[in-house]
Each structure stands twice: as C-alpha cells, then as structure tokens.
C-alpha atoms as an extended CHARMM CRD file, in Angstrom:
* protein
*
       148  EXT
         1         1  MET       CA             -8.3180000000      -15.9260000000       -2.1180000000  PROA      1               0.0000000000
         2         2  VAL       CA             -7.0420000000      -19.4280000000       -2.6730000000  PROA      2               0.0000000000
         3         3  VAL       CA            -10.6120000000      -20.5050000000       -3.4350000000  PROA      3               0.0000000000
         4         4  ALA       CA            -10.8860000000      -17.6750000000       -5.9750000000  PROA      4               0.0000000000
         5         5  ALA       CA             -7.6340000000      -18.8310000000       -7.5630000000  PROA      5               0.0000000000
         6         6  LEU       CA             -8.9960000000      -22.3640000000       -7.8280000000  PROA      6               0.0000000000
         7         7  VAL       CA            -12.3830000000      -21.2450000000       -9.1980000000  PROA      7               0.0000000000
         8         8  LEU       CA            -10.6520000000      -19.0110000000      -11.7550000000  PROA      8               0.0000000000
         9         9  ASP       CA             -8.3780000000      -21.9180000000      -12.6650000000  PROA      9               0.0000000000
        10        10  LEU       CA             -5.2400000000      -19.9380000000      -11.8820000000  PROA      10              0.0000000000
        11        11  PRO       CA             -1.9640000000      -21.8530000000      -11.5960000000  PROA      11              0.0000000000
        12        12  VAL       CA             -1.7550000000      -22.8610000000       -7.9570000000  PROA      12              0.0000000000
        13        13  VAL       CA              0.3770000000      -25.9520000000       -8.4210000000  PROA      13              0.0000000000
        14        14  SER       CA              3.9060000000      -25.5880000000       -7.1350000000  PROA      14              0.0000000000
        15        15  SER       CA              6.9300000000      -27.7730000000       -6.6850000000  PROA      15              0.0000000000
        16        16  TRP       CA              7.3610000000      -26.1990000000       -3.2450000000  PROA      16              0.0000000000
        17        17  SER       CA              6.3550000000      -28.0940000000       -0.1360000000  PROA      17              0.0000000000
        18        18  THR       CA              3.3930000000      -26.6310000000        1.7510000000  PROA      18              0.0000000000
        19        19  GLY       CA              5.6910000000      -25.3310000000        4.4930000000  PROA      19              0.0000000000
        20        20  THR       CA              8.0020000000      -23.6680000000        1.9970000000  PROA      20              0.0000000000
        21        21  GLY       CA              5.0880000000      -22.0870000000        0.1320000000  PROA      21              0.0000000000
        22        22  VAL       CA              3.5540000000      -20.7560000000        3.3370000000  PROA      22              0.0000000000
        23        23  ALA       CA              6.8970000000      -19.4110000000        4.5990000000  PROA      23              0.0000000000
        24        24  ILE       CA              7.6660000000      -17.6710000000        1.3070000000  PROA      24              0.0000000000
        25        25  THR       CA              4.1500000000      -16.2320000000        1.0810000000  PROA      25              0.0000000000
        26        26  VAL       CA              4.1620000000      -14.9330000000        4.6710000000  PROA      26              0.0000000000
        27        27  ALA       CA              7.6060000000      -13.3740000000        4.1580000000  PROA      27              0.0000000000
        28        28  ALA       CA              6.4490000000      -11.8090000000        0.8890000000  PROA      28              0.0000000000
        29        29  CYS       CA              3.3350000000      -10.3960000000        2.6080000000  PROA      29              0.0000000000
        30        30  VAL       CA              5.4000000000       -8.8160000000        5.3800000000  PROA      30              0.0000000000
        31        31  ALA       CA              7.8440000000       -7.4140000000        2.8200000000  PROA      31              0.0000000000
        32        32  THR       CA              4.9590000000       -6.0120000000        0.7840000000  PROA      32              0.0000000000
        33        33  MET       CA              3.5070000000       -4.2740000000        3.8370000000  PROA      33              0.0000000000
        34        34  VAL       CA              6.8950000000       -2.6510000000        4.4630000000  PROA      34              0.0000000000
        35        35  VAL       CA              7.3150000000       -1.6270000000        0.8080000000  PROA      35              0.0000000000
        36        36  HSD       CA              3.7350000000       -0.2690000000        0.7770000000  PROA      36              0.0000000000
        37        37  GLU       CA              4.5050000000        2.0230000000        3.7280000000  PROA      37              0.0000000000
        38        38  LEU       CA              7.9350000000        2.9580000000        2.3800000000  PROA      38              0.0000000000
        39        39  THR       CA              6.2320000000        4.0460000000       -0.8350000000  PROA      39              0.0000000000
        40        40  HSD       CA              4.1580000000        6.5130000000        1.2070000000  PROA      40              0.0000000000
        41        41  ALA       CA              7.3380000000        7.5820000000        3.0320000000  PROA      41              0.0000000000
        42        42  VAL       CA              9.3850000000        8.1570000000       -0.1270000000  PROA      42              0.0000000000
        43        43  LEU       CA              6.6390000000       10.3560000000       -1.5890000000  PROA      43              0.0000000000
        44        44  LEU       CA              6.2800000000       12.2840000000        1.6680000000  PROA      44              0.0000000000
        45        45  ARG       CA             10.0290000000       12.9030000000        1.8010000000  PROA      45              0.0000000000
        46        46  TRP       CA             10.1840000000       13.9170000000       -1.8560000000  PROA      46              0.0000000000
        47        47  LEU       CA              7.2030000000       16.2780000000       -1.6520000000  PROA      47              0.0000000000
        48        48  THR       CA              7.9530000000       17.8970000000        1.7060000000  PROA      48              0.0000000000
        49        49  GLY       CA             11.6210000000       17.3870000000        2.4900000000  PROA      49              0.0000000000
        50        50  ASP       CA             10.5720000000       16.2260000000        5.9640000000  PROA      50              0.0000000000
        51        51  ARG       CA             11.6060000000       12.8390000000        7.2970000000  PROA      51              0.0000000000
        52        52  PRO       CA              8.4870000000       10.6690000000        7.7090000000  PROA      52              0.0000000000
        53        53  THR       CA              8.0840000000        7.9560000000       10.3070000000  PROA      53              0.0000000000
        54        54  VAL       CA              7.0730000000        4.3610000000        9.7060000000  PROA      54              0.0000000000
        55        55  ALA       CA              5.6800000000        2.5570000000       12.7290000000  PROA      55              0.0000000000
        56        56  VAL       CA              4.2180000000       -0.7970000000       13.6630000000  PROA      56              0.0000000000
        57        57  ARG       CA              0.6860000000       -0.4250000000       14.9930000000  PROA      57              0.0000000000
        58        58  LEU       CA             -0.5380000000       -3.9900000000       15.0210000000  PROA      58              0.0000000000
        59        59  PRO       CA             -2.1150000000       -5.3980000000       13.0070000000  PROA      59              0.0000000000
        60        60  TYR       CA             -0.7290000000       -2.9450000000       10.4540000000  PROA      60              0.0000000000
        61        61  LEU       CA              2.0550000000       -0.4880000000        9.7230000000  PROA      61              0.0000000000
        62        62  THR       CA              1.6260000000        3.2620000000        9.4430000000  PROA      62              0.0000000000
        63        63  THR       CA              3.5120000000        6.1310000000        7.8740000000  PROA      63              0.0000000000
        64        64  GLY       CA              3.2810000000        9.6410000000        9.2120000000  PROA      64              0.0000000000
        65        65  SER       CA              4.7850000000       13.0820000000        8.9940000000  PROA      65              0.0000000000
        66        66  GLU       CA              4.4080000000       16.4140000000       10.7110000000  PROA      66              0.0000000000
        67        67  ALA       CA              4.4870000000       18.1030000000        7.2870000000  PROA      67              0.0000000000
        68        68  PHE       CA              1.4970000000       19.9100000000        5.8680000000  PROA      68              0.0000000000
        69        69  LEU       CA              0.3930000000       18.6650000000        2.4530000000  PROA      69              0.0000000000
        70        70  THR       CA             -1.7810000000       20.3310000000       -0.1020000000  PROA      70              0.0000000000
        71        71  ARG       CA             -4.9250000000       18.4820000000       -1.0480000000  PROA      71              0.0000000000
        72        72  GLY       CA             -3.2930000000       17.2200000000       -4.2520000000  PROA      72              0.0000000000
        73        73  GLN       CA             -0.1300000000       16.1070000000       -2.4840000000  PROA      73              0.0000000000
        74        74  ALA       CA             -2.1910000000       14.2090000000        0.0880000000  PROA      74              0.0000000000
        75        75  VAL       CA             -4.0370000000       12.3600000000       -2.6880000000  PROA      75              0.0000000000
        76        76  VAL       CA             -0.7520000000       11.4460000000       -4.4080000000  PROA      76              0.0000000000
        77        77  VAL       CA              0.8000000000       10.1420000000       -1.1790000000  PROA      77              0.0000000000
        78        78  ALA       CA             -2.3350000000        8.1690000000       -0.2860000000  PROA      78              0.0000000000
        79        79  LEU       CA             -2.6480000000        6.4510000000       -3.6760000000  PROA      79              0.0000000000
        80        80  ALA       CA              1.0580000000        5.9100000000       -4.4030000000  PROA      80              0.0000000000
        81        81  PRO       CA              1.3280000000        2.2750000000       -3.2200000000  PROA      81              0.0000000000
        82        82  LEU       CA             -1.7180000000        1.2500000000       -5.2370000000  PROA      82              0.0000000000
        83        83  VAL       CA             -0.5370000000        3.0680000000       -8.3640000000  PROA      83              0.0000000000
        84        84  VAL       CA              3.1100000000        2.0020000000       -8.0960000000  PROA      84              0.0000000000
        85        85  LEU       CA              2.9510000000       -1.5270000000       -6.7110000000  PROA      85              0.0000000000
        86        86  THR       CA             -0.0490000000       -2.9010000000       -8.6270000000  PROA      86              0.0000000000
        87        87  PRO       CA              1.5920000000       -2.7900000000      -12.0770000000  PROA      87              0.0000000000
        88        88  VAL       CA              4.8400000000       -4.1610000000      -10.6290000000  PROA      88              0.0000000000
        89        89  LEU       CA              3.0330000000       -7.0960000000       -9.0180000000  PROA      89              0.0000000000
        90        90  LEU       CA              0.9580000000       -7.7490000000      -12.1470000000  PROA      90              0.0000000000
        91        91  GLY       CA              4.2000000000       -7.8470000000      -14.1180000000  PROA      91              0.0000000000
        92        92  LEU       CA              5.6980000000      -10.2880000000      -11.6320000000  PROA      92              0.0000000000
        93        93  LEU       CA              2.6660000000      -12.5720000000      -12.0470000000  PROA      93              0.0000000000
        94        94  ARG       CA              3.6110000000      -12.9340000000      -15.7020000000  PROA      94              0.0000000000
        95        95  ALA       CA              7.4010000000      -12.8640000000      -15.3680000000  PROA      95              0.0000000000
        96        96  LEU       CA              8.1450000000      -15.1880000000      -12.4620000000  PROA      96              0.0000000000
        97        97  PRO       CA              8.1210000000      -18.9820000000      -12.6840000000  PROA      97              0.0000000000
        98        98  PRO       CA              4.7940000000      -20.7140000000      -11.9090000000  PROA      98              0.0000000000
        99        99  ASP       CA              5.9510000000      -21.6890000000       -8.4080000000  PROA      99              0.0000000000
       100       100  PHE       CA              5.6750000000      -18.0110000000       -7.4210000000  PROA      100             0.0000000000
       101       101  PHE       CA              2.2200000000      -17.3970000000       -8.9100000000  PROA      101             0.0000000000
       102       102  LEU       CA              0.0720000000      -18.0200000000       -5.8330000000  PROA      102             0.0000000000
       103       103  THR       CA              2.4670000000      -16.0610000000       -3.5960000000  PROA      103             0.0000000000
       104       104  VAL       CA              2.4330000000      -13.0210000000       -5.8800000000  PROA      104             0.0000000000
       105       105  TYR       CA             -1.3450000000      -13.3530000000       -6.2860000000  PROA      105             0.0000000000
       106       106  VAL       CA             -1.8010000000      -13.2380000000       -2.4980000000  PROA      106             0.0000000000
       107       107  VAL       CA              0.6300000000      -10.3070000000       -2.2080000000  PROA      107             0.0000000000
       108       108  LEU       CA             -1.2200000000       -8.4140000000       -4.9460000000  PROA      108             0.0000000000
       109       109  ALA       CA             -4.5220000000       -8.9460000000       -3.1560000000  PROA      109             0.0000000000
       110       110  LEU       CA             -2.9420000000       -7.8240000000        0.1310000000  PROA      110             0.0000000000
       111       111  ASN       CA             -1.6280000000       -4.6140000000       -1.4210000000  PROA      111             0.0000000000
       112       112  VAL       CA             -4.9640000000       -3.7880000000       -3.0380000000  PROA      112             0.0000000000
       113       113  ALA       CA             -6.8040000000       -4.5380000000        0.2030000000  PROA      113             0.0000000000
       114       114  GLY       CA             -4.2730000000       -2.4900000000        2.1500000000  PROA      114             0.0000000000
       115       115  SER       CA             -4.8470000000        0.3720000000       -0.2680000000  PROA      115             0.0000000000
       116       116  ALA       CA             -8.6020000000        0.4500000000        0.3890000000  PROA      116             0.0000000000
       117       117  GLY       CA             -8.1990000000        2.7550000000        3.3820000000  PROA      117             0.0000000000
       118       118  ASP       CA             -5.7620000000        4.8730000000        1.3950000000  PROA      118             0.0000000000
       119       119  ALA       CA             -8.3460000000        5.1930000000       -1.3860000000  PROA      119             0.0000000000
       120       120  LEU       CA            -11.0200000000        6.2570000000        1.0920000000  PROA      120             0.0000000000
       121       121  GLN       CA             -8.6650000000        8.8930000000        2.4700000000  PROA      121             0.0000000000
       122       122  ALA       CA             -7.8550000000       10.1200000000       -1.0330000000  PROA      122             0.0000000000
       123       123  GLN       CA            -11.5620000000       10.3810000000       -1.8150000000  PROA      123             0.0000000000
       124       124  ALA       CA            -12.0670000000       12.4540000000        1.3370000000  PROA      124             0.0000000000
       125       125  PHE       CA             -9.1200000000       14.7060000000        0.4170000000  PROA      125             0.0000000000
       126       126  VAL       CA            -10.5600000000       15.3750000000       -3.0390000000  PROA      126             0.0000000000
       127       127  THR       CA            -13.7210000000       16.7790000000       -1.4720000000  PROA      127             0.0000000000
       128       128  LEU       CA            -11.7850000000       19.3360000000        0.6030000000  PROA      128             0.0000000000
       129       129  PRO       CA            -11.5150000000       22.9820000000       -0.4550000000  PROA      129             0.0000000000
       130       130  ARG       CA             -8.4510000000       23.6720000000       -2.6100000000  PROA      130             0.0000000000
       131       131  ALA       CA             -6.7810000000       25.7350000000        0.1110000000  PROA      131             0.0000000000
       132       132  ALA       CA             -7.0350000000       22.9650000000        2.7120000000  PROA      132             0.0000000000
       133       133  LEU       CA             -3.8740000000       21.5230000000        4.2190000000  PROA      133             0.0000000000
       134       134  VAL       CA             -3.5920000000       17.9340000000        5.4240000000  PROA      134             0.0000000000
       135       135  ARG       CA             -1.2870000000       16.4570000000        8.0420000000  PROA      135             0.0000000000
       136       136  ASP       CA             -1.1820000000       12.7290000000        8.7810000000  PROA      136             0.0000000000
       137       137  ASP       CA              1.1240000000       11.9270000000       11.6710000000  PROA      137             0.0000000000
       138       138  GLY       CA              0.5170000000        8.1800000000       11.4090000000  PROA      138             0.0000000000
       139       139  GLU       CA             -2.0460000000        8.1260000000       14.1950000000  PROA      139             0.0000000000
       140       140  ARG       CA             -4.3890000000       10.9040000000       13.1840000000  PROA      140             0.0000000000
       141       141  THR       CA             -5.1490000000       12.7770000000        9.9890000000  PROA      141             0.0000000000
       142       142  SER       CA             -5.8580000000       16.4670000000       10.5120000000  PROA      142             0.0000000000
       143       143  VAL       CA             -7.3180000000       18.9310000000        8.0410000000  PROA      143             0.0000000000
       144       144  TYR       CA             -6.5950000000       22.6420000000        8.3020000000  PROA      144             0.0000000000
       145       145  LEU       CA             -8.9420000000       25.0370000000        6.5440000000  PROA      145             0.0000000000
       146       146  PRO       CA             -8.2330000000       28.7100000000        5.8850000000  PROA      146             0.0000000000
       147       147  VAL       CA            -10.1040000000       31.2730000000        7.9060000000  PROA      147             0.0000000000
       148       148  ALA       CA            -12.2880000000       33.4370000000        5.6810000000  PROA      148             0.0000000000
C-alpha cells in the first residue's frame, strides 16, 4: 500500500518520526478493526434487540448473535462497516493535516479489505429465497429455509 501511495504521488511525507508514525498507524488499525465490528454489533442490536457478541479470533475480530435475520437485514448488517466507515475515512483523508494522510490511507485500505468477506456474505444472502432466515453466531453462519 505504501508503494501504491508513492506511485500515485500521494502525500506520504510527515513530520512524525518513523516510530511515531508506525505506532499511530498500528493503533489506528486496531481501533478501526474494533469500530468495524462494533458497526456490525450496533446494527444487529438495533434490528433485533438482541445483544450481539464481539470476540477476538486471531488474526481478526468477529461479531455474532443468536438472532435470526431476514435476508435483507443480513445484507444490511454485513455491508454496514463498508457503507458507514468508507465515507467517514475518505472525509478524514481530506480534513486531517497531512501528517495523518498515510495512516488514514492505510486504515481505509484495511477497512475495505476487511469488508471483502462481508461483501461475499452479502452477495450470498441476496441469492437466498426471500423467506430465508440467517443467523451468524460469530463462528458459523447458518441459513434456515422454510419447509414447503
């Protein structure tokens, strides 16, 4: 990603020392992973009323719930971090001082990459019958289809 930033002539110059830049970027990445999962959790809570769980399953975090979601709700929950955080991070790229540019750029890429699996899940949910119910407990996603 740093190479892409250099090739695209993005502002990668900072007044921060290398150690400071790395520390801030790593902290921002961890915070973004937490916010990404909390975005799923907030939507799950709002849509179902159930209290979701957020867990560390190295090398990533997961969010789960015992609630049953409609196909549409499952798509909304899956795509929420991409839809919510991307515009926020793009805005921060423009609003923050140049010292923060590379950090926010890396965090944006991390969120989009972290949303790839969410997007694949959403695509799978869209192909389900309308009456299908989805439950993602954080370890396993289950689909329940009506009996004809």
